[in-house]
C-alpha positions in Angstrom: 16.0 19.0 -2.0 15.3 19.7 1.7 12.3 18.8 3.9 11.5 18.9 7.6 12.4 15.7 9.3 9.8 13.5 10.8 10.0 11.0 13.7 9.3 7.3 13.4 5.8 8.1 14.6 5.3 10.7 11.8 5.6 13.9 13.9 7.7 16.8 12.7 10.9 17.5 14.6 11.7 20.9 16.1 14.2 22.8 18.1 17.5 21.8 16.5 17.7 24.3 13.6 19.2 22.9 10.4 19.5 19.5 12.0 15.7 19.3 11.8 15.9 19.0 8.0 16.5 16.0 5.7 18.4 16.8 2.5 19.0 15.1 -0.8 18.6 11.3 -0.6 17.3 11.4 3.0 14.7 13.9 1.9 13.6 11.8 -1.1 13.3 8.7 1.1 11.2 10.6 3.6 8.9 11.9 0.9 8.4 8.3 -0.4 7.5 7.1 3.1 5.1 10.1 3.6 3.4 9.6 0.3 2.9 5.9 0.9 1.3 6.6 4.3 -1.1 9.1 2.7 -4.7 7.9 2.4 -6.9 9.1 -0.4 -9.5 11.7 0.6 -7.4 12.4 3.7 -6.3 16.0 2.7 -9.1 18.5 2.1 -7.1 20.5 -0.4 -6.5 17.5 -2.7 -8.9 14.7 -2.0 -7.4 12.7 -5.0 -3.9 12.5 -3.6 -2.8 9.5 -1.7 -3.6 5.8 -2.1 -7.1 4.3 -1.7 -5.9 2.1 1.1 -9.4 1.5 2.5 -10.7 0.3 -0.9 -7.6 -1.7 -1.8 -7.2 -3.4 1.6 -10.9 -3.9 2.0 -11.2 -6.7 -0.6 -9.4 -9.9 -1.3 -7.4 -10.4 -4.5 -6.2 -6.8 -4.9 -2.5 -7.6 -4.7 -1.7 -6.4 -8.2 -3.8 -3.2 -7.8 -2.0 -2.5 -4.5 1.4 -3.0 -6.1 0.5 -0.8 -9.1 -0.7 2.0 -6.8 2.5 1.8 -4.7 4.6 1.8 -7.8 2.8 4.8 -9.3 3.1 6.7 -6.0 6.8 6.0 -5.7 7.7 6.8 -9.3 5.7 10.1 -9.1 7.7 11.2 -6.0 10.2 13.9 -6.9 13.7 12.6 -7.0 13.0 8.9 -7.5 14.7 7.5 -10.6 13.9 3.8 -10.6 12.3 1.1 -8.4 14.5 -2.0 -8.2 12.4 -4.1 -5.7 8.7 -3.9 -4.9 7.1 -6.7 -2.9 3.9 -7.1 -1.1 5.0 -9.6 1.5 1.5 -10.0 3.1 -1.8 -8.5 4.2 -2.9 -9.6 7.6 -6.4 -10.0 9.0 -6.4 -6.4 10.3 -6.0 -5.1 6.7 -2.4 -4.1 7.2 -0.1 -4.5 4.2 3.6 -5.3 4.6 5.7 -4.0 1.7 9.4 -4.1 0.8 10.8 -1.4 -1.4 14.2 -0.6 -2.9 14.6 2.4 -5.2 17.4 4.5 -6.6 17.2 8.3 -6.5 18.5 11.0 -8.7 21.7 11.2 -6.6 22.5 7.5 -7.4 21.8 6.4 -3.9 19.8 3.3 -3.2 17.2 3.2 -0.4 15.7 0.0 1.0 12.7 0.1 3.3 10.0 -2.0 4.8 6.7 -0.4 5.5 3.5 -1.6 7.1 0.4 0.4 6.1 -3.1 -0.3 7.2 -6.6 0.7 6.9 
């Protein structure tokens, strides 16, 4: 597996040839991050892809629904084998969710990440 690398801000990298691509476990990790940051109805070609972050973060008491949506998205990402840790550490007053994730990919590599995603 090989994908174009993105910066921490979510922009594609250019100008370094093959060094601008993530491969194997790094590519899978990047795909997980990208899919988690995708909002439902955000892409005109597939309005059903992504997570309904606006709906989920707009109401109280949706922690289980948020976790299930995150879990489904991660497990449906090509190359992810299992999720070993999935925690929703908090949702702040600005409707930003802070999540902790650890998963194992098809190469046997374990990735751990913390993401903040908001509406």
